[in-house]
All heavy atoms as a GROMACS GRO file, in nm:
protein
  555
    1MET      N    1   1.458   0.174   0.975
    1MET     CA    2   1.451   0.162   0.830
    1MET      C    3   1.512   0.031   0.782
    1MET      O    4   1.458  -0.032   0.693
    1MET     CB    5   1.522   0.284   0.770
    1MET     CG    6   1.525   0.282   0.620
    1MET     SD    7   1.361   0.306   0.553
    1MET     CE    8   1.397   0.307   0.382
    2LYS      N    9   1.625  -0.007   0.844
    2LYS     CA   10   1.691  -0.130   0.801
    2LYS      C   11   1.605  -0.253   0.828
    2LYS      O   12   1.600  -0.345   0.748
    2LYS     CB   13   1.825  -0.146   0.873
    2LYS     CG   14   1.936  -0.066   0.814
    2LYS     CD   15   2.064  -0.101   0.886
    2LYS     CE   16   2.182  -0.073   0.799
    2LYS     NZ   17   2.307  -0.114   0.863
    3LYS      N   18   1.539  -0.254   0.943
    3LYS     CA   19   1.456  -0.370   0.977
    3LYS      C   20   1.336  -0.382   0.884
    3LYS      O   21   1.299  -0.492   0.844
    3LYS     CB   22   1.408  -0.361   1.123
    3LYS     CG   23   1.518  -0.374   1.224
    3LYS     CD   24   1.572  -0.514   1.227
    3LYS     CE   25   1.677  -0.524   1.335
    3LYS     NZ   26   1.736  -0.655   1.344
    4SER      N   27   1.275  -0.269   0.849
    4SER     CA   28   1.159  -0.276   0.759
    4SER      C   29   1.203  -0.320   0.619
    4SER      O   30   1.130  -0.393   0.552
    4SER     CB   31   1.087  -0.142   0.753
    4SER     OG   32   1.170  -0.042   0.699
    5LEU      N   33   1.322  -0.279   0.576
    5LEU     CA   34   1.375  -0.323   0.447
    5LEU      C   35   1.403  -0.473   0.450
    5LEU      O   36   1.374  -0.545   0.353
    5LEU     CB   37   1.502  -0.246   0.413
    5LEU     CG   38   1.563  -0.267   0.276
    5LEU    CD1   39   1.466  -0.222   0.168
    5LEU    CD2   40   1.694  -0.192   0.265
    6ALA      N   41   1.454  -0.521   0.561
    6ALA     CA   42   1.481  -0.664   0.575
    6ALA      C   43   1.351  -0.745   0.574
    6ALA      O   44   1.342  -0.849   0.508
    6ALA     CB   45   1.559  -0.691   0.703
    7TRP      N   46   1.249  -0.697   0.643
    7TRP     CA   47   1.121  -0.768   0.644
    7TRP      C   48   1.056  -0.768   0.507
    7TRP      O   49   0.996  -0.867   0.464
    7TRP     CB   50   1.025  -0.707   0.747
    7TRP     CG   51   1.055  -0.752   0.885
    7TRP    CD1   52   1.113  -0.679   0.985
    7TRP    CD2   53   1.032  -0.882   0.941
    7TRP    NE1   54   1.126  -0.754   1.096
    7TRP    CE2   55   1.077  -0.878   1.074
    7TRP    CE3   56   0.977  -0.999   0.891
    7TRP    CZ2   57   1.069  -0.989   1.157
    7TRP    CZ3   58   0.969  -1.110   0.975
    7TRP    CH2   59   1.014  -1.104   1.106
    8GLY      N   60   1.067  -0.656   0.436
    8GLY     CA   61   1.011  -0.649   0.300
    8GLY      C   62   1.082  -0.745   0.204
    8GLY      O   63   1.017  -0.812   0.124
    9ALA      N   64   1.214  -0.751   0.215
    9ALA     CA   65   1.290  -0.843   0.130
    9ALA      C   66   1.256  -0.988   0.164
    9ALA      O   67   1.245  -1.073   0.074
    9ALA     CB   68   1.440  -0.819   0.146
   10ALA      N   69   1.239  -1.019   0.291
   10ALA     CA   70   1.203  -1.155   0.331
   10ALA      C   71   1.064  -1.192   0.279
   10ALA      O   72   1.042  -1.304   0.232
   10ALA     CB   73   1.209  -1.168   0.483
   11ALA      N   74   0.971  -1.098   0.285
   11ALA     CA   75   0.835  -1.123   0.234
   11ALA      C   76   0.838  -1.147   0.083
   11ALA      O   77   0.772  -1.240   0.033
   11ALA     CB   78   0.743  -1.007   0.268
   12LEU      N   79   0.916  -1.067   0.011
   12LEU     CA   80   0.929  -1.089  -0.134
   12LEU      C   81   0.998  -1.221  -0.163
   12LEU      O   82   0.965  -1.288  -0.261
   12LEU     CB   83   1.006  -0.974  -0.198
   12LEU     CG   84   0.926  -0.852  -0.236
   12LEU    CD1   85   1.018  -0.742  -0.287
   12LEU    CD2   86   0.822  -0.885  -0.338
   13GLY      N   87   1.092  -1.260  -0.079
   13GLY     CA   88   1.158  -1.390  -0.095
   13GLY      C   89   1.058  -1.504  -0.083
   13GLY      O   90   1.062  -1.599  -0.162
   14VAL      N   91   0.968  -1.494   0.013
   14VAL     CA   92   0.865  -1.597   0.029
   14VAL      C   93   0.775  -1.601  -0.095
   14VAL      O   94   0.742  -1.710  -0.145
   14VAL     CB   95   0.781  -1.570   0.157
   14VAL    CG1   96   0.658  -1.657   0.162
   14VAL    CG2   97   0.866  -1.589   0.281
   15VAL      N   98   0.739  -1.485  -0.147
   15VAL     CA   99   0.653  -1.479  -0.266
   15VAL      C  100   0.721  -1.547  -0.384
   15VAL      O  101   0.660  -1.627  -0.456
   15VAL     CB  102   0.616  -1.333  -0.299
   15VAL    CG1  103   0.553  -1.322  -0.437
   15VAL    CG2  104   0.524  -1.276  -0.193
   16PHE      N  105   0.851  -1.519  -0.405
   16PHE     CA  106   0.921  -1.579  -0.518
   16PHE      C  107   0.942  -1.728  -0.502
   16PHE      O  108   0.939  -1.803  -0.600
   16PHE     CB  109   1.053  -1.507  -0.545
   16PHE     CG  110   1.035  -1.383  -0.628
   16PHE    CD1  111   1.037  -1.259  -0.569
   16PHE    CD2  112   1.014  -1.391  -0.764
   16PHE    CE1  113   1.019  -1.144  -0.644
   16PHE    CE2  114   0.995  -1.278  -0.840
   16PHE     CZ  115   0.998  -1.153  -0.780
   17VAL      N  116   0.960  -1.776  -0.380
   17VAL     CA  117   0.970  -1.921  -0.359
   17VAL      C  118   0.836  -1.988  -0.388
   17VAL      O  119   0.831  -2.095  -0.450
   17VAL     CB  120   1.020  -1.952  -0.216
   17VAL    CG1  121   1.005  -2.098  -0.182
   17VAL    CG2  122   1.166  -1.908  -0.201
   18ILE      N  123   0.727  -1.925  -0.349
   18ILE     CA  124   0.594  -1.980  -0.380
   18ILE      C  125   0.571  -1.981  -0.531
   18ILE      O  126   0.518  -2.079  -0.586
   18ILE     CB  127   0.484  -1.900  -0.307
   18ILE    CG1  128   0.492  -1.927  -0.157
   18ILE    CG2  129   0.346  -1.933  -0.361
   18ILE    CD1  130   0.404  -1.839  -0.073
   19ILE      N  131   0.614  -1.876  -0.600
   19ILE     CA  132   0.601  -1.872  -0.746
   19ILE      C  133   0.682  -1.985  -0.809
   19ILE      O  134   0.636  -2.052  -0.904
   19ILE     CB  135   0.645  -1.735  -0.801
   19ILE    CG1  136   0.541  -1.630  -0.764
   19ILE    CG2  137   0.666  -1.739  -0.952
   19ILE    CD1  138   0.583  -1.487  -0.796
   20ALA      N  139   0.801  -2.012  -0.756
   20ALA     CA  140   0.884  -2.122  -0.808
   20ALA      C  141   0.813  -2.256  -0.790
   20ALA      O  142   0.815  -2.340  -0.880
   20ALA     CB  143   1.020  -2.123  -0.738
   21ILE      N  144   0.749  -2.275  -0.676
   21ILE     CA  145   0.676  -2.400  -0.652
   21ILE      C  146   0.559  -2.413  -0.750
   21ILE      O  147   0.534  -2.522  -0.803
   21ILE     CB  148   0.629  -2.406  -0.505
   21ILE    CG1  149   0.750  -2.421  -0.412
   21ILE    CG2  150   0.530  -2.520  -0.484
   21ILE    CD1  151   0.719  -2.403  -0.266
   22VAL      N  152   0.490  -2.302  -0.776
   22VAL     CA  153   0.379  -2.306  -0.871
   22VAL      C  154   0.430  -2.345  -1.009
   22VAL      O  155   0.369  -2.427  -1.079
   22VAL     CB  156   0.305  -2.170  -0.875
   22VAL    CG1  157   0.210  -2.161  -0.993
   22VAL    CG2  158   0.231  -2.146  -0.745
   23TYR      N  159   0.543  -2.286  -1.051
   23TYR     CA  160   0.600  -2.321  -1.181
   23TYR      C  161   0.640  -2.468  -1.189
   23TYR      O  162   0.627  -2.531  -1.293
   23TYR     CB  163   0.721  -2.234  -1.213
   23TYR     CG  164   0.688  -2.103  -1.282
   23TYR    CD1  165   0.727  -1.983  -1.227
   23TYR    CD2  166   0.619  -2.102  -1.402
   23TYR    CE1  167   0.698  -1.863  -1.291
   23TYR    CE2  168   0.589  -1.983  -1.466
   23TYR     CZ  169   0.629  -1.864  -1.409
   23TYR     OH  170   0.600  -1.746  -1.473
   24LEU      N  171   0.690  -2.523  -1.080
   24LEU     CA  172   0.733  -2.664  -1.081
   24LEU      C  173   0.616  -2.761  -1.079
   24LEU      O  174   0.625  -2.870  -1.134
   24LEU     CB  175   0.824  -2.692  -0.962
   24LEU     CG  176   0.967  -2.641  -0.972
   24LEU    CD1  177   1.040  -2.664  -0.841
   24LEU    CD2  178   1.039  -2.709  -1.086
   25MET      N  179   0.508  -2.725  -1.015
   25MET     CA  180   0.397  -2.818  -0.995
   25MET      C  181   0.284  -2.805  -1.096
   25MET      O  182   0.196  -2.890  -1.100
   25MET     CB  183   0.338  -2.799  -0.854
   25MET     CG  184   0.435  -2.827  -0.745
   25MET     SD  185   0.478  -3.000  -0.749
   25MET     CE  186   0.608  -3.006  -0.633
   26THR      N  187   0.286  -2.701  -1.180
   26THR     CA  188   0.173  -2.673  -1.267
   26THR      C  189   0.215  -2.675  -1.413
   26THR      O  190   0.311  -2.607  -1.449
   26THR     CB  191   0.114  -2.534  -1.232
   26THR    OG1  192   0.092  -2.528  -1.092
   26THR    CG2  193  -0.016  -2.511  -1.305
   27PRO      N  194   0.145  -2.750  -1.498
   27PRO     CA  195   0.175  -2.742  -1.641
   27PRO      C  196   0.138  -2.605  -1.697
   27PRO      O  197   0.059  -2.531  -1.637
   27PRO     CB  198   0.089  -2.852  -1.704
   27PRO     CG  199  -0.006  -2.894  -1.600
   27PRO     CD  200   0.043  -2.848  -1.467
   28ALA      N  201   0.194  -2.572  -1.811
   28ALA     CA  202   0.177  -2.438  -1.870
   28ALA      C  203   0.030  -2.405  -1.897
   28ALA      O  204  -0.011  -2.290  -1.887
   28ALA     CB  205   0.258  -2.426  -1.998
   29LYS      N  206  -0.051  -2.505  -1.929
   29LYS     CA  207  -0.191  -2.476  -1.959
   29LYS      C  208  -0.271  -2.440  -1.834
   29LYS      O  209  -0.375  -2.376  -1.844
   29LYS     CB  210  -0.257  -2.595  -2.029
   29LYS     CG  211  -0.277  -2.715  -1.940
   29LYS     CD  212  -0.352  -2.824  -2.013
   29LYS     CE  213  -0.383  -2.937  -1.917
   29LYS     NZ  214  -0.463  -3.039  -1.980
   30SER      N  215  -0.222  -2.480  -1.716
   30SER     CA  216  -0.295  -2.454  -1.592
   30SER      C  217  -0.242  -2.336  -1.514
   30SER      O  218  -0.296  -2.305  -1.408
   30SER     CB  219  -0.291  -2.579  -1.504
   30SER     OG  220  -0.351  -2.688  -1.569
   31LEU      N  221  -0.137  -2.271  -1.564
   31LEU     CA  222  -0.086  -2.153  -1.495
   31LEU      C  223  -0.188  -2.040  -1.504
   31LEU      O  224  -0.265  -2.033  -1.600
   31LEU     CB  225   0.044  -2.105  -1.561
   31LEU     CG  226   0.170  -2.186  -1.534
   31LEU    CD1  227   0.284  -2.134  -1.622
   31LEU    CD2  228   0.210  -2.179  -1.390
   32PRO      N  229  -0.191  -1.952  -1.405
   32PRO     CA  230  -0.276  -1.834  -1.418
   32PRO      C  231  -0.232  -1.753  -1.540
   32PRO      O  232  -0.114  -1.745  -1.572
   32PRO     CB  233  -0.250  -1.756  -1.289
   32PRO     CG  234  -0.195  -1.856  -1.193
   32PRO     CD  235  -0.124  -1.958  -1.274
   33SER      N  236  -0.326  -1.694  -1.609
   33SER     CA  237  -0.295  -1.628  -1.736
   33SER      C  238  -0.206  -1.505  -1.719
   33SER      O  239  -0.145  -1.460  -1.816
   33SER     CB  240  -0.423  -1.589  -1.807
   33SER     OG  241  -0.498  -1.501  -1.728
   34PHE      N  242  -0.194  -1.449  -1.598
   34PHE     CA  243  -0.110  -1.332  -1.579
   34PHE      C  244   0.037  -1.369  -1.557
   34PHE      O  245   0.123  -1.282  -1.558
   34PHE     CB  246  -0.159  -1.247  -1.461
   34PHE     CG  247  -0.159  -1.319  -1.329
   34PHE    CD1  248  -0.045  -1.324  -1.251
   34PHE    CD2  249  -0.274  -1.380  -1.283
   34PHE    CE1  250  -0.045  -1.389  -1.129
   34PHE    CE2  251  -0.275  -1.446  -1.161
   34PHE     CZ  252  -0.160  -1.451  -1.084
   35MET      N  253   0.066  -1.499  -1.540
   35MET     CA  254   0.205  -1.542  -1.519
   35MET      C  255   0.272  -1.567  -1.653
   35MET      O  256   0.212  -1.625  -1.743
   35MET     CB  257   0.209  -1.669  -1.434
   35MET     CG  258   0.170  -1.648  -1.290
   35MET     SD  259   0.181  -1.797  -1.192
   35MET     CE  260   0.357  -1.810  -1.172
   36PRO      N  261   0.400  -1.524  -1.667
   36PRO     CA  262   0.472  -1.555  -1.790
   36PRO      C  263   0.485  -1.706  -1.809
   36PRO      O  264   0.508  -1.780  -1.714
   36PRO     CB  265   0.609  -1.492  -1.768
   36PRO     CG  266   0.591  -1.393  -1.659
   36PRO     CD  267   0.478  -1.443  -1.575
   37GLY      N  268   0.468  -1.752  -1.929
   37GLY     CA  269   0.478  -1.894  -1.958
   37GLY      C  270   0.345  -1.963  -1.979
   37GLY      O  271   0.340  -2.081  -2.013
   38PHE      N  272   0.235  -1.892  -1.958
   38PHE     CA  273   0.103  -1.952  -1.981
   38PHE      C  274   0.087  -1.982  -2.130
   38PHE      O  275   0.107  -1.896  -2.214
   38PHE     CB  276  -0.008  -1.857  -1.936
   38PHE     CG  277  -0.146  -1.902  -1.977
   38PHE    CD1  278  -0.208  -2.005  -1.910
   38PHE    CD2  279  -0.211  -1.843  -2.084
   38PHE    CE1  280  -0.335  -2.047  -1.949
   38PHE    CE2  281  -0.336  -1.884  -2.123
   38PHE     CZ  282  -0.398  -1.987  -2.055
   39GLU      N  283   0.053  -2.106  -2.161
   39GLU     CA  284   0.026  -2.146  -2.299
   39GLU      C  285  -0.096  -2.238  -2.296
   39GLU      O  286  -0.093  -2.343  -2.233
   39GLU     CB  287   0.144  -2.222  -2.359
   39GLU     CG  288   0.270  -2.141  -2.371
   39GLU     CD  289   0.388  -2.225  -2.417
   39GLU    OE1  290   0.367  -2.327  -2.485
   39GLU    OE2  291   0.500  -2.188  -2.382
   40ALA      N  292  -0.200  -2.199  -2.364
   40ALA     CA  293  -0.322  -2.280  -2.367
   40ALA      C  294  -0.293  -2.415  -2.434
   40ALA      O  295  -0.236  -2.421  -2.542
   40ALA     CB  296  -0.432  -2.207  -2.442
   41GLY      N  297  -0.327  -2.523  -2.367
   41GLY     CA  298  -0.312  -2.657  -2.421
   41GLY      C  299  -0.174  -2.718  -2.405
   41GLY      O  300  -0.152  -2.832  -2.446
   42SER      N  301  -0.080  -2.650  -2.347
   42SER     CA  302   0.057  -2.700  -2.334
   42SER      C  303   0.074  -2.774  -2.201
   42SER      O  304   0.027  -2.729  -2.097
   42SER     CB  305   0.157  -2.585  -2.340
   42SER     OG  306   0.287  -2.633  -2.320
   43LEU      N  307   0.141  -2.889  -2.206
   43LEU     CA  308   0.164  -2.968  -2.086
   43LEU      C  309   0.306  -2.954  -2.032
   43LEU      O  310   0.345  -3.024  -1.940
   43LEU     CB  311   0.136  -3.116  -2.114
   43LEU     CG  312  -0.008  -3.150  -2.146
   43LEU    CD1  313  -0.022  -3.297  -2.183
   43LEU    CD2  314  -0.099  -3.116  -2.029
   44THR      N  315   0.384  -2.862  -2.089
   44THR     CA  316   0.523  -2.848  -2.045
   44THR      C  317   0.531  -2.780  -1.909
   44THR      O  318   0.442  -2.705  -1.870
   44THR     CB  319   0.604  -2.766  -2.145
   44THR    OG1  320   0.545  -2.636  -2.157
   44THR    CG2  321   0.610  -2.832  -2.281
   45ILE      N  322   0.638  -2.811  -1.838
   45ILE     CA  323   0.668  -2.747  -1.709
   45ILE      C  324   0.780  -2.647  -1.736
   45ILE      O  325   0.878  -2.678  -1.804
   45ILE     CB  326   0.714  -2.852  -1.606
   45ILE    CG1  327   0.608  -2.960  -1.584
   45ILE    CG2  328   0.753  -2.786  -1.476
   45ILE    CD1  329   0.486  -2.916  -1.508
   46HIS      N  330   0.769  -2.529  -1.684
   46HIS     CA  331   0.870  -2.425  -1.706
   46HIS      C  332   0.976  -2.431  -1.597
   46HIS      O  333   0.970  -2.359  -1.498
   46HIS     CB  334   0.804  -2.287  -1.711
   46HIS     CG  335   0.720  -2.267  -1.832
   46HIS    ND1  336   0.774  -2.244  -1.955
   46HIS    CD2  337   0.586  -2.267  -1.848
   46HIS    CE1  338   0.678  -2.230  -2.043
   46HIS    NE2  339   0.562  -2.245  -1.982
   47TYR      N  340   1.076  -2.516  -1.618
   47TYR     CA  341   1.182  -2.534  -1.519
   47TYR      C  342   1.270  -2.410  -1.507
   47TYR      O  343   1.315  -2.375  -1.397
   47TYR     CB  344   1.268  -2.655  -1.555
   47TYR     CG  345   1.193  -2.786  -1.543
   47TYR    CD1  346   1.155  -2.857  -1.656
   47TYR    CD2  347   1.157  -2.835  -1.418
   47TYR    CE1  348   1.085  -2.975  -1.644
   47TYR    CE2  349   1.087  -2.953  -1.406
   47TYR     CZ  350   1.052  -3.023  -1.520
   47TYR     OH  351   0.981  -3.140  -1.508
   48LYS      N  352   1.298  -2.343  -1.618
   48LYS     CA  353   1.384  -2.224  -1.613
   48LYS      C  354   1.317  -2.110  -1.536
   48LYS      O  355   1.382  -2.039  -1.460
   48LYS     CB  356   1.420  -2.177  -1.754
   48LYS     CG  357   1.514  -2.271  -1.824
   48LYS     CD  358   1.547  -2.221  -1.962
   48LYS     CE  359   1.629  -2.321  -2.038
   48LYS     NZ  360   1.654  -2.279  -2.177
   49HIS      N  361   1.186  -2.094  -1.554
   49HIS     CA  362   1.114  -1.994  -1.476
   49HIS      C  363   1.120  -2.028  -1.327
   49HIS      O  364   1.137  -1.940  -1.243
   49HIS     CB  365   0.967  -1.986  -1.519
   49HIS     CG  366   0.946  -1.920  -1.651
   49HIS    ND1  367   0.930  -1.992  -1.766
   49HIS    CD2  368   0.937  -1.790  -1.686
   49HIS    CE1  369   0.910  -1.908  -1.866
   49HIS    NE2  370   0.916  -1.784  -1.820
   50ALA      N  371   1.105  -2.156  -1.296
   50ALA     CA  372   1.107  -2.199  -1.156
   50ALA      C  373   1.245  -2.177  -1.094
   50ALA      O  374   1.256  -2.126  -0.981
   50ALA     CB  375   1.069  -2.347  -1.146
   51ILE      N  376   1.351  -2.212  -1.166
   51ILE     CA  377   1.486  -2.194  -1.114
   51ILE      C  378   1.517  -2.046  -1.095
   51ILE      O  379   1.575  -2.006  -0.994
   51ILE     CB  380   1.588  -2.264  -1.205
   51ILE    CG1  381   1.571  -2.416  -1.197
   51ILE    CG2  382   1.730  -2.224  -1.169
   51ILE    CD1  383   1.650  -2.492  -1.301
   52GLY      N  384   1.477  -1.965  -1.190
   52GLY     CA  385   1.498  -1.820  -1.178
   52GLY      C  386   1.427  -1.761  -1.059
   52GLY      O  387   1.483  -1.680  -0.985
   53SER      N  388   1.303  -1.801  -1.038
   53SER     CA  389   1.226  -1.752  -0.923
   53SER      C  390   1.286  -1.800  -0.792
   53SER      O  391   1.292  -1.724  -0.694
   53SER     CB  392   1.081  -1.798  -0.932
   53SER     OG  393   1.018  -1.742  -1.043
   54LEU      N  394   1.334  -1.923  -0.790
   54LEU     CA  395   1.394  -1.977  -0.669
   54LEU      C  396   1.525  -1.904  -0.636
   54LEU      O  397   1.549  -1.869  -0.520
   54LEU     CB  398   1.419  -2.127  -0.687
   54LEU     CG  399   1.443  -2.209  -0.563
   54LEU    CD1  400   1.322  -2.204  -0.472
   54LEU    CD2  401   1.474  -2.352  -0.601
   55ILE      N  402   1.607  -1.879  -0.736
   55ILE     CA  403   1.733  -1.806  -0.713
   55ILE      C  404   1.704  -1.664  -0.664
   55ILE      O  405   1.768  -1.616  -0.570
   55ILE     CB  406   1.817  -1.805  -0.842
   55ILE    CG1  407   1.874  -1.944  -0.868
   55ILE    CG2  408   1.930  -1.702  -0.833
   55ILE    CD1  409   1.941  -1.959  -1.002
   56LEU      N  410   1.607  -1.598  -0.725
   56LEU     CA  411   1.572  -1.464  -0.682
   56LEU      C  412   1.517  -1.464  -0.538
   56LEU      O  413   1.550  -1.376  -0.458
   56LEU     CB  414   1.470  -1.402  -0.777
   56LEU     CG  415   1.435  -1.256  -0.755
   56LEU    CD1  416   1.558  -1.169  -0.762
   56LEU    CD2  417   1.334  -1.212  -0.858
   57GLY      N  418   1.436  -1.564  -0.505
   57GLY     CA  419   1.384  -1.575  -0.369
   57GLY      C  420   1.495  -1.595  -0.267
   57GLY      O  421   1.498  -1.530  -0.162
   58PHE      N  422   1.591  -1.683  -0.298
   58PHE     CA  423   1.702  -1.706  -0.205
   58PHE      C  424   1.794  -1.584  -0.196
   58PHE      O  425   1.848  -1.555  -0.089
   58PHE     CB  426   1.781  -1.830  -0.245
   58PHE     CG  427   1.709  -1.959  -0.214
   58PHE    CD1  428   1.732  -2.070  -0.290
   58PHE    CD2  429   1.619  -1.968  -0.110
   58PHE    CE1  430   1.666  -2.189  -0.264
   58PHE    CE2  431   1.552  -2.085  -0.082
   58PHE     CZ  432   1.576  -2.197  -0.158
   59ALA      N  433   1.811  -1.511  -0.307
   59ALA     CA  434   1.891  -1.388  -0.302
   59ALA      C  435   1.824  -1.284  -0.212
   59ALA      O  436   1.892  -1.214  -0.137
   59ALA     CB  437   1.911  -1.334  -0.443
   60LEU      N  438   1.693  -1.276  -0.219
   60LEU     CA  439   1.621  -1.183  -0.132
   60LEU      C  440   1.630  -1.226   0.014
   60LEU      O  441   1.641  -1.141   0.104
   60LEU     CB  442   1.475  -1.172  -0.175
   60LEU     CG  443   1.452  -1.088  -0.300
   60LEU    CD1  444   1.312  -1.111  -0.354
   60LEU    CD2  445   1.475  -0.941  -0.271
   61PHE      N  446   1.629  -1.355   0.041
   61PHE     CA  447   1.649  -1.404   0.178
   61PHE      C  448   1.788  -1.365   0.229
   61PHE      O  449   1.804  -1.323   0.343
   61PHE     CB  450   1.632  -1.555   0.188
   61PHE     CG  451   1.489  -1.602   0.182
   61PHE    CD1  452   1.457  -1.718   0.116
   61PHE    CD2  453   1.388  -1.532   0.244
   61PHE    CE1  454   1.326  -1.763   0.110
   61PHE    CE2  455   1.257  -1.575   0.239
   61PHE     CZ  456   1.227  -1.691   0.172
   62ALA      N  457   1.890  -1.381   0.145
   62ALA     CA  458   2.026  -1.344   0.185
   62ALA      C  459   2.036  -1.194   0.210
   62ALA      O  460   2.099  -1.151   0.308
   62ALA     CB  461   2.124  -1.387   0.077
   63PHE      N  462   1.974  -1.115   0.124
   63PHE     CA  463   1.974  -0.970   0.144
   63PHE      C  464   1.907  -0.935   0.277
   63PHE      O  465   1.959  -0.852   0.354
   63PHE     CB  466   1.900  -0.902   0.028
   63PHE     CG  467   1.890  -0.753   0.042
   63PHE    CD1  468   1.997  -0.673   0.011
   63PHE    CD2  469   1.772  -0.694   0.084
   63PHE    CE1  470   1.988  -0.534   0.023
   63PHE    CE2  471   1.761  -0.558   0.096
   63PHE     CZ  472   1.870  -0.477   0.066
   64ALA      N  473   1.794  -0.998   0.306
   64ALA     CA  474   1.724  -0.972   0.432
   64ALA      C  475   1.808  -1.016   0.551
   64ALA      O  476   1.810  -0.950   0.655
   64ALA     CB  477   1.590  -1.045   0.433
   65TRP      N  478   1.880  -1.126   0.537
   65TRP     CA  479   1.965  -1.176   0.644
   65TRP      C  480   2.073  -1.073   0.679
   65TRP      O  481   2.096  -1.043   0.795
   65TRP     CB  482   2.029  -1.308   0.600
   65TRP     CG  483   2.122  -1.368   0.700
   65TRP    CD1  484   2.252  -1.334   0.722
   65TRP    CD2  485   2.093  -1.471   0.791
   65TRP    NE1  486   2.306  -1.410   0.820
   65TRP    CE2  487   2.210  -1.497   0.864
   65TRP    CE3  488   1.980  -1.547   0.817
   65TRP    CZ2  489   2.218  -1.594   0.962
   65TRP    CZ3  490   1.988  -1.642   0.915
   65TRP    CH2  491   2.104  -1.665   0.986
   66PHE      N  492   2.140  -1.020   0.576
   66PHE     CA  493   2.249  -0.927   0.602
   66PHE      C  494   2.200  -0.789   0.643
   66PHE      O  495   2.267  -0.720   0.721
   66PHE     CB  496   2.341  -0.917   0.480
   66PHE     CG  497   2.424  -1.041   0.460
   66PHE    CD1  498   2.404  -1.121   0.350
   66PHE    CD2  499   2.518  -1.078   0.554
   66PHE    CE1  500   2.480  -1.236   0.332
   66PHE    CE2  501   2.594  -1.193   0.538
   66PHE     CZ  502   2.575  -1.272   0.427
   67LYS      N  503   2.087  -0.745   0.593
   67LYS     CA  504   2.032  -0.615   0.634
   67LYS      C  505   1.974  -0.621   0.775
   67LYS      O  506   1.971  -0.521   0.845
   67LYS     CB  507   1.923  -0.569   0.538
   67LYS     CG  508   1.975  -0.507   0.414
   67LYS     CD  509   2.046  -0.378   0.447
   67LYS     CE  510   2.097  -0.310   0.323
   67LYS     NZ  511   2.176  -0.192   0.351
   68GLY      N  512   1.925  -0.736   0.817
   68GLY     CA  513   1.864  -0.749   0.948
   68GLY      C  514   1.961  -0.780   1.060
   68GLY      O  515   1.925  -0.780   1.177
   69ALA      N  516   2.087  -0.803   1.025
   69ALA     CA  517   2.187  -0.837   1.127
   69ALA      C  518   2.217  -0.713   1.213
   69ALA      O  519   2.217  -0.601   1.164
   69ALA     CB  520   2.314  -0.885   1.060
   70PRO      N  521   2.241  -0.734   1.341
   70PRO     CA  522   2.275  -0.620   1.427
   70PRO      C  523   2.411  -0.560   1.389
   70PRO      O  524   2.500  -0.631   1.345
   70PRO     CB  525   2.278  -0.679   1.568
   70PRO     CG  526   2.292  -0.824   1.550
   70PRO     CD  527   2.237  -0.860   1.415
   71GLU      N  528   2.423  -0.430   1.407
   71GLU     CA  529   2.549  -0.364   1.375
   71GLU      C  530   2.650  -0.388   1.485
   71GLU      O  531   2.617  -0.396   1.603
   71GLU     CB  532   2.525  -0.213   1.361
   71GLU     CG  533   2.439  -0.179   1.242
   71GLU     CD  534   2.423  -0.028   1.225
   71GLU    OE1  535   2.507   0.046   1.278
   71GLU    OE2  536   2.327   0.012   1.162
   72LYS      N  537   2.776  -0.400   1.443
   72LYS     CA  538   2.883  -0.422   1.539
   72LYS      C  539   2.924  -0.288   1.602
   72LYS      O  540   2.930  -0.186   1.536
   72LYS     CB  541   3.003  -0.486   1.470
   72LYS     CG  542   2.976  -0.625   1.422
   72LYS     CD  543   3.100  -0.683   1.362
   72LYS     CE  544   3.071  -0.826   1.314
   72LYS     NZ  545   3.188  -0.888   1.253
   73ALA      N  546   2.956  -0.295   1.729
   73ALA     CA  547   3.003  -0.175   1.799
   73ALA      C  548   3.149  -0.149   1.762
   73ALA      O  549   3.228  -0.240   1.750
   73ALA     CB  550   2.989  -0.192   1.949
   74ALA      N  551   3.183  -0.023   1.746
   74ALA     CA  552   3.321   0.011   1.708
   74ALA      C  553   3.414   0.015   1.827
   74ALA      O  554   3.385   0.042   1.936
   74ALA     CB  555   3.323   0.146   1.637
   0.00000   0.00000   0.00000
């Protein structure tokens, strides 16, 4: 159970890092319409959305790291 939880958290971490890259590289008018921050005709970059997604992705990587670590023998 612990390993599957770690793999799931790592996969979600990858997804959030990719979302952060999309937010950094794409102006608001070119974002997919289902993503928060889409504004028709706007050329702004959503840095706060990107930073938030990046922090969440790294937090999920850290969670996966600690959940996937082998248990110490007593």
